[in-house]
C-alpha positions in Angstrom: 1.0 -15.7 6.7 2.3 -15.2 10.2 0.4 -12.7 12.3 3.1 -10.1 12.1 2.9 -10.1 8.3 -0.9 -9.8 8.4 -0.8 -7.0 10.9 1.8 -5.0 9.0 -0.2 -5.4 5.8 -3.4 -4.3 7.4 -1.9 -1.2 9.0 -0.2 -0.3 5.7 -3.3 -0.8 3.6 -5.4 1.3 6.1 -2.9 4.1 5.8 -2.7 3.9 2.0 -6.6 4.0 1.8 -6.6 7.1 4.0 -4.0 8.8 1.9 -5.9 8.0 -1.3 -9.0 9.7 0.0 -7.3 12.6 1.8 -4.4 13.4 -0.6 -5.5 11.7 -3.8 -9.1 13.1 -3.7 -10.4 9.8 -4.9 -14.0 8.6 -4.6 -13.2 5.1 -5.8 -10.7 2.6 -4.5 -10.4 -1.1 -5.4 -8.7 -3.6 -3.1 -8.0 -7.2 -4.0 -6.4 -9.6 -1.4 -5.2 -13.1 -2.0 -3.8 -15.1 0.9 -2.6 -18.6 1.6 -0.5 -20.2 4.3 2.7 -19.4 2.2 1.8 -16.1 0.5 0.0 -12.8 0.6 -0.7 -10.4 -2.2 -2.8 -7.3 -2.0 -3.5 -4.8 -4.8 -4.9 -1.4 -4.1 -5.8 1.0 -6.8 -7.5 4.4 -6.8 -8.8 6.8 -9.4 -7.5 9.9 -7.6 -5.1 12.7 -8.8 -2.0 10.5 -8.5 1.5 11.6 -7.7 5.1 11.3 -8.7 6.7 8.7 -6.3 10.2 10.1 -7.1 9.4 13.5 -5.7 7.1 12.6 -2.8 8.0 13.4 0.8 6.6 10.6 2.9 5.2 11.3 6.3 7.0 9.9 9.3 4.0 7.7 10.0 4.1 6.2 6.4 7.9 5.7 6.7 7.4 3.8 9.9 4.7 1.5 8.4 6.9 0.8 5.4 9.8 0.0 7.6 7.6 -2.3 9.7 6.5 -4.1 6.6 10.1 -4.6 5.4 11.1 -6.1 8.7 8.6 -9.0 8.1 9.7 -9.3 4.4 6.5 -7.6 3.1 7.4 -6.0 -0.3 5.7 -2.8 -1.4 5.6 -1.3 -4.9 3.7 1.6 -6.4 2.9 2.9 -9.8 1.3 6.3 -10.0 0.6 8.9 -12.6 -0.6 12.4 -12.0 -4.3 12.6 -13.0 -4.5 8.8 -13.4 -4.4 7.5 -9.9 -2.2 5.1 -8.1 -1.7 1.3 -7.9 0.0 -0.3 -4.9 1.0 -3.9 -4.5 2.0 -5.7 -1.3 3.7 -9.1 -1.6 4.9 -11.7 1.0 6.2 -15.1 0.2 7.3 -17.7 2.8 
């Protein structure tokens, strides 16, 4: 992927990992990244307390990172369940 995509993905993943530890109280995170010239896919999961994405207030920092990711066509999705952890997916396709 272009450098801007990689940079946006790394910054976002770093923030998500920090949030999982700080807010999710997790002790285990799993990260899988697949990259080629034309695609990037990253899956991040944790075994923390989880949250309800519909009722979460995002910090200005996280909002900025998500907006930066969108500007380079990096797509983000989340599945989370209270007491079952969270699963994030970042995708980019040329």
